[in-house]
N, C-alpha and C positions, 0 to 999 in steps of 0.2 A: 835370367840365368848370369848375366855380363853384367849387371848393375855396379857390382864393385869396382868395373873396369872405368868406371866413368865420374868425373867429379864437376858436378852440374855448380857449384860455388866459382869456379873459378872460365867457367865456361865465356863469360864476357871480357875475361880479358887478354887481349890479343894488341899485339902490336904491329907496326907495319915495318916490312923490310924490304931494302932495293936488293933485285938480287942482281948476278954477273950480268943477264943482257939488258939490265936498266930497267924490267919491268918490275912492278912492286907484286910482293906476297906478303902473305900475314905469318904472326908466331903465334902458336897457339897454347897457353899456358895450361890447360886442360891435359891436351897430349904431350907437354914440352916439347913438339916438332914444328917446323913451318910447314905449309901447306904445299911448298914446292922445292926441288932441291935449289938452293940458292946459288949451288954454283954452276949448273947446267941453266937457270933462269926460269922464270915463270912462264913465257911465252915459248921458249924454247922448249922447256920440256914437254909441254901438252903438245905442239905439232910436232915434233921430231919423235917423242918416245909414246904418243898414241893414236893423233889423228893421221898421218901421214902415212906410217905403218899400215893402220888399218882400212885407209882409203886405197892405197896399193894393192891389197890383197882382197879386199871386199868391194866389186867393182858393179853391186846390184844398183838400178834406179830407185830404188825404195828400200830403205835403210830403218832399222829399229835399233837403237842403242843405247846400251845401259850403263850410266854415268855412275860410279860407283867413288864417291859419294859428290855431292854439288858442289861444297866449300865455297870457294871462291868461283867457282863456276867457269874457270878458263879451260876444262875438256870440253865443257857443251857449248861456250862462245869459239873456242878454237874450231869445232868441227862445224859450225855455222859458219864463221867466216871462210877456212878454208873450200867448202862446199860453194858457198856463193862466187867465190873466186875461179873454183876450178871448175865447177860442173853444178851450175846454176841449176839443172832442172830436177836435180836429183830429190825425192823426197826423204826429209831425216823426220822418223819420230824419236823424241831422246827423255828418256825417261831416268831421272836422277834422285833416289833416295837422301833425304837429309834431316838429323835429328836437330840443328842449331837453327832453327827457324826466324831468330832474330838478325843472325849472321844473313841471312837472305835477304831479309828486308833492308839491312844495313847498306847494300850492296850498289843502290842506286846513289849513293855518294863517294863509292871506291875510285880512285884514279887507275883505270884501265889504261892497256896499252893503246897508242893510236890506230893499230891495227882494227880496234873494235869500236872505233868512233860512228861506223856507220850504225852499229848495232843497239846505240842507245835507248832504242823505244825498245828494245827486247829486252835490255838488262832493266829498265823502269818496271816492264809490265812483270818480269818475272821476279823482282823484289815486293812488287805490291801484292800478286796473288799466285805465285809459286808457278804461274803456265803463261804461256807464249801461242798462238797458234796463227798460221796463215794458210795459204793455198798448198807451200810445199812443206812447211816446219811446223811441226807439234812439241812442244816442251812442255813436259810436265815433272816439277820437281814436289816430292811427297813426302810431307814432312811425318818423321818418327825412326821407327827402329828397324833400319835396313834388312835386319834378320826376318824380320815377320814381314815386311813390304813385299820381298822377293818372292814369297809364299803365294802372295796373290796377284802376280803378274800373270795376265791369260793373253800374252802377245810372245810370239818367240822372237830371240836375239838373234841379229846378225853380227853384233859388236859389243862387246866388254871393254869399258874403259876399266880395269880395276887398280884404284888410284887410292883407297883409302891409307889414314894414319898407317905408319910401319905395322910390321905383325908385331915388333915389340910392344908397343903402344898401342894399339887396338886389333887384339888377336881375333877378336869375334868373327872380322872381316876377312879371314885369310885360312878359317880351317878345310879340312877333309869335307866336314858337314855343309860349312859355305859353299863351297865349290861343287858339291853336290846338288846344291837348291839351284844353281845357276844353269848346271846340265840340263836339269830338268824345263828350264824355259829358253834351251838355247839350240838353236835350227844346226844341222848336221856339220854347216860350212862356217860356224862362228867363230869370229876373231878374236881374242882375250889380248889386250896388252897389259903388260903390269913392268914397272920399273923393279922386283925384285925377282932376286936370281938366287935368294936362301933355299938351301935343298930341301928343308922341311914345307918351303909353300909348295917349289916345284914337284915333290912328292905327293901332296895333296890332289893336286892338279893331276898328275902323272896314275895314281893310284884313282880317278875318277874317269880315266880313259883317254885323258887329252892329251895330243902327241904336241911334246915341248920343243921350241926352236930357236935360237940365238935372232936376235934383232938384226935387219942390216946394218949395218955402219951408219952412224949419224953422229952430230956433234953434242950427243948427251952420253951418262954411263950405260951401258948395257944393260940390258932388263930381260924378260921372258914374252914369246908370244906363244900363245897353245891354241890349240884347236881341236876339234873331235875327226876332222878331216885331215888329210895328208897336204902340207905343203911343200912349194918350191924353195925351201929357207934350210938352212943349216940345221940338221936336228939335235937335239940334245939326249945322249944316249943314256937314261936315267937306268937302266939293267944293269949298265957297265958302274954306274953311279954308286949303285947300290951294292955292288962288287966288293968295291972299293972304300965303302964305308959301308958296311953292314951292321952299325948300331945306330945308321940313319935312320928315321921314321917321320912321318907326314904329320905336322901337325894337327891336332885332333881338339874335340872340343872339352873332352873329359882331360886332359893337359890344361887347359884353360880355367875350367872348373876346380881343378885341384889347387893350382895356383891361386885364384881367387878368393878359394874360402880360406886360406892361411892369413 
């Protein structure tokens, strides 16, 4: 349905970029974007936009996390690093769709930040097979189309890192229908973190029953936190936003298909 969004001929063309916190990311020619905000920094963005806010809100001893998408693995690895450091008894099950299998296999040679030095065995095993498992941690990188993969997930999610390439570049992973599929596999107290604050994306979440909140202040640009439950955070009043901008609408698959066919 969305095949024209992707450019397989450019998939292998990537460049290493040093971000402002000194950690490295990559630039994707296929999407004409970096995998991380160069201003916020790769590690800083993962920790302060996704892992720490979710960790502070979701305090269960066993967590099922959906990492959209694996990419360079920063969100998955940052989650493991943070939980090992702060709450090592927590059991983590991380599921991460990724269509670029060649990228994941190459990551055994990627120069990760020193914070990940103790995770080298995990990085190597994920690079080799897309999987890592020990007594407390299970990581499953599932290769293929995320839109199809999420329909087959048979566990309920506690945390979602909504961190795909931007809605402008990869809209199929930001539509109202996409968030509907995520809702169906989520627990009521799910915590979704994302860097996007765009109104069409917030409306796509809101119209699926998600409550929206401004993230706590951190050393990164603000995004959105969403949950099917009420949270003790600053709420975003989407009804007021709709009143002020009556022409605003949620991003839908039909909008993407229309553009994709032109």
